[in-house]
C-alpha positions as CSV (number, residue, x, y, z in Angstrom):
1,M,-4.2,-6.2,5.9
2,K,-4.2,-2.5,6.5
3,I,-0.9,-2.1,8.3
4,I,2.2,-4.3,7.9
5,G,5.3,-4.1,10.0
6,T,8.6,-4.6,8.3
7,G,10.8,-4.2,11.3
8,L,12.7,-7.2,12.6
9,G,12.0,-8.9,15.9
10,R,13.5,-7.1,18.9
11,T,12.7,-3.7,17.6
12,G,9.7,-3.1,19.8
13,T,7.3,-5.2,17.8
14,M,5.3,-6.4,20.8
15,S,4.8,-2.9,22.0
16,L,3.8,-1.8,18.5
17,K,1.3,-4.7,18.3
18,L,-0.3,-3.5,21.5
19,A,-0.3,0.1,20.3
20,L,-2.0,-0.8,17.0
21,E,-4.6,-2.8,18.8
22,Q,-5.3,0.0,21.1
23,L,-5.7,2.3,18.1
24,G,-8.3,0.0,16.6
25,F,-6.2,-1.8,14.0
26,G,-6.4,-5.2,15.7
27,P,-6.1,-8.0,16.1
28,C,-2.5,-7.6,15.1
29,Y,-0.6,-10.6,13.9
30,H,2.8,-11.3,15.7
31,M,5.0,-14.3,16.2
32,E,3.0,-14.8,19.4
33,A,0.0,-15.7,17.2
34,V,2.0,-18.5,15.6
35,F,3.3,-19.7,18.9
36,N,-0.3,-19.8,20.2
37,D,-1.5,-22.0,17.3
38,L,1.4,-24.0,16.1
39,E,-0.5,-26.7,14.4
40,K,-2.4,-24.3,12.1
41,R,0.2,-21.5,11.6
42,V,3.6,-23.2,11.2
43,P,2.5,-25.0,8.0
44,Q,1.3,-21.7,6.6
45,W,4.7,-20.2,7.0
46,N,6.5,-23.3,5.7
47,D,4.4,-22.9,2.6
48,A,5.5,-19.2,2.4
49,L,9.1,-20.3,2.8
50,A,8.5,-22.8,-0.1
51,G,7.2,-19.9,-2.3
52,Q,3.6,-20.9,-2.0
53,P,2.0,-18.5,0.5
54,D,-1.7,-18.1,1.0
55,W,-1.8,-14.7,2.5
56,E,-5.5,-14.4,2.8
57,K,-5.8,-17.6,4.8
58,T,-2.7,-16.8,6.8
59,F,-4.0,-13.4,7.9
60,E,-7.7,-14.2,8.1
61,G,-9.2,-12.2,11.0
62,F,-6.2,-9.8,11.3
63,D,-6.2,-6.2,10.3
64,S,-2.5,-5.6,10.9
65,G,0.7,-7.5,11.5
66,V,4.3,-7.0,12.8
67,D,7.4,-8.9,13.8
68,W,8.9,-12.0,12.2
69,P,7.7,-14.0,10.2
70,I,6.0,-11.0,8.5
71,A,9.1,-8.9,8.4
72,G,10.9,-11.6,6.4
73,F,8.3,-11.3,3.6
74,Y,7.9,-7.6,3.2
75,R,8.5,-7.6,-0.6
76,E,5.9,-10.3,-1.1
77,L,3.4,-8.6,1.2
78,Y,3.9,-5.2,-0.5
79,A,3.0,-7.0,-3.8
80,A,0.0,-8.6,-2.2
81,Y,-1.2,-5.5,-0.3
82,P,0.0,-2.6,-2.4
83,D,-2.4,-0.1,-0.7
84,A,-1.4,-1.0,2.9
85,K,0.6,1.2,5.2
86,F,4.0,-0.1,6.3
87,I,5.9,0.5,9.6
88,L,9.6,-0.1,9.9
89,S,10.2,-0.4,13.6
90,T,13.9,0.1,14.4
91,R,16.5,0.9,17.0
92,S,20.2,1.4,17.1
93,P,22.1,-1.5,15.4
94,D,24.3,-2.1,18.4
95,S,21.4,-2.3,20.9
96,W,19.5,-4.5,18.5
97,A,22.4,-6.9,18.0
98,A,22.8,-7.3,21.7
99,S,19.1,-8.0,22.3
100,F,18.9,-10.4,19.3
101,R,21.9,-12.3,20.6
102,A,20.5,-12.7,24.1
103,T,17.1,-13.8,22.9
104,I,16.2,-15.0,19.4
105,A,19.7,-16.1,18.4
106,K,20.2,-18.0,21.7
107,L,16.8,-19.7,21.3
108,L,17.4,-20.8,17.7
109,E,21.0,-21.9,18.3
110,E,19.7,-24.3,20.9
111,R,16.7,-25.5,18.9
112,G,18.1,-29.0,18.6
113,M,17.6,-29.5,22.3
114,A,14.1,-28.2,22.4
115,A,11.1,-30.3,23.3
116,E,9.6,-32.2,20.4
117,P,6.4,-30.1,20.1
118,M,8.5,-26.9,19.8
119,K,10.9,-28.1,17.1
120,P,8.7,-27.5,14.0
121,W,8.0,-23.9,15.2
122,L,11.7,-23.3,15.9
123,E,12.8,-24.8,12.5
124,M,10.2,-22.6,10.7
125,A,11.3,-19.5,12.7
126,Y,15.0,-20.3,11.9
127,G,14.1,-20.6,8.2
128,V,12.4,-17.2,8.1
129,I,15.2,-15.5,10.1
130,A,18.0,-17.1,8.1
131,R,16.1,-16.0,4.9
132,S,16.1,-12.5,6.3
133,G,19.9,-12.6,6.5
134,F,20.5,-13.9,10.0
135,P,21.7,-17.6,10.0
136,D,23.5,-19.1,13.0
137,G,27.1,-18.1,13.6
138,L,27.2,-14.4,12.8
139,S,29.2,-12.0,14.9
140,D,27.5,-8.9,16.4
141,A,29.3,-6.8,13.8
142,E,27.8,-8.9,11.0
143,R,24.4,-8.8,12.6
144,M,24.6,-5.0,12.9
145,A,25.6,-4.7,9.2
146,R,22.7,-6.9,8.1
147,F,20.2,-5.2,10.3
148,T,21.1,-1.9,8.7
149,A,21.0,-3.5,5.2
150,H,17.5,-4.9,6.0
151,N,16.2,-1.4,6.9
152,E,17.7,0.2,3.8
153,A,16.2,-2.5,1.6
154,V,12.8,-1.8,3.1
155,K,13.1,1.9,2.4
156,Q,14.1,1.1,-1.1
157,T,11.1,-1.2,-1.6
158,I,8.2,0.6,0.0
159,P,7.3,4.1,-1.3
160,A,8.1,6.8,1.2
161,G,4.5,7.9,1.4
162,Q,3.4,4.5,2.6
163,L,6.3,3.9,5.1
164,L,6.8,5.1,8.6
165,V,10.3,4.6,10.1
166,F,9.6,4.4,13.8
167,E,11.2,3.8,17.1
168,V,8.8,2.9,19.9
169,K,10.6,5.4,22.2
170,Q,9.0,8.1,20.0
171,G,5.6,7.3,21.4
172,W,2.2,8.0,20.0
173,D,2.7,11.2,18.0
174,P,4.5,10.0,14.8
175,L,2.5,6.8,14.7
176,C,-0.8,8.6,15.0
177,R,0.1,11.2,12.4
178,F,1.1,8.5,10.0
179,L,-2.2,6.7,10.5
180,G,-4.3,9.9,10.5
181,I,-5.9,9.4,13.9
182,D,-5.9,11.2,17.2
183,V,-3.4,10.5,19.9
184,P,-5.0,8.4,22.7
185,Q,-4.8,9.1,26.3
186,G,-2.3,7.2,28.4
187,P,1.3,6.1,27.8
188,F,2.5,4.2,24.8
189,P,2.7,0.4,25.5
190,R,6.2,-0.8,26.5
191,T,6.6,-4.5,26.9
192,N,8.6,-7.7,25.9
193,D,11.9,-7.0,27.5
194,R,14.3,-9.9,27.5
195,A,12.8,-11.5,30.6
196,E,9.3,-11.3,29.1
197,F,10.7,-12.9,25.9
198,W,11.8,-16.0,27.7
199,D,8.6,-16.1,29.7
200,L,6.6,-16.1,26.4
201,V,8.6,-18.8,24.6
202,S,8.6,-21.0,27.7
203,G,4.8,-20.8,27.9
204,G,5.1,-19.0,31.2
205,Q,6.7,-22.0,32.8
């Protein structure tokens, strides 16, 4: 793994995934990869939750990764890939809390009503997200405080020279400077708004 995202879900991680792939650092691992191969990938992350990860097998075929579950294991991944570059995708805490509440939190709070094939994935995702500091039942104020605490903990863990703090609205320039490559032509990818999130987790139904 050459590039590892430490930013929580709903911080532009899908846009960042597409950007990294466009820049030649793909394929880029994202929760979408788990969703698209539940039988293989959910047990790998359950092993990680149990303290027995196999990172080489988990990330086989990937050059980069962003989003949860990855963001929930940034300390372990820094230990496993000490020479990687890390990207902390972020946004304002209030806008993040509102987006998280309307998407991921709502999905997980209703996980008991999900179709049976979805439940192992949702339970794993809940385990990772709760481990990151976001169990069910938090207020927006608590989520905002914990979001800020996560970002600060990342900055304290990853050496500054290996870490880019990045908002996708900043576009190509800071990302490409950090990676030491030329800015490509065309706009920075922007995707996975709330409607797209629900389309993805419903399998497009």
